[in-house]
SESEBA-843115 format. One record per residue (C-alpha): residue in one letter; residue number from 1; x, z, y. Coordinates in steps of 0.02 Angstrom, whole numbers, plus 32768, in hexadecimal, padded with zeros to 4 digits. Each point is the difference from the previous one (the first is absolute). Example, Ala and Ser with C-alpha at 12.3 -4.5 7.8 and 13.67 -1.06 7.14 Angstrom:
PT, r, k, east, up, north
PT, A, 1, 8267, 8186, 7F1F
PT, S, 2, 8045, 7FDF, 80AC
This chain:
PT, r, k, east, up, north
PT, X, 1, 48A8, AFD7, BD1B
PT, X, 2, 7FF6, 7F67, 8073
PT, X, 3, 7FBC, 8034, 80AA
PT, X, 4, 7FD2, 7F49, 8022
PT, X, 5, 7F97, 7FF5, 7F64
PT, X, 6, 7F79, 806F, 804B
PT, X, 7, 7FE6, 7FA0, 80A4
PT, X, 8, 800D, 7F5D, 7F9F
PT, X, 9, 7F73, 8034, 7F8B
PT, X, 10, 7F96, 8032, 8096
PT, X, 11, 8020, 7F58, 8052
PT, X, 12, 7FD2, 7FA5, 7F60
PT, X, 13, 7F5F, 8064, 7FF5
PT, X, 14, 7FD9, 7FDA, 80B6
PT, X, 15, 8014, 7F46, 7FDB
PT, X, 16, 7F8D, 800A, 7F69
PT, X, 17, 7F83, 8065, 8065
PT, X, 18, 7FEC, 7F72, 807D
């Protein structure tokens, strides 16, 4: 639905990964 939701989730995961 929201194309920004996908990249946002990836960014959030990247932050948690660090």
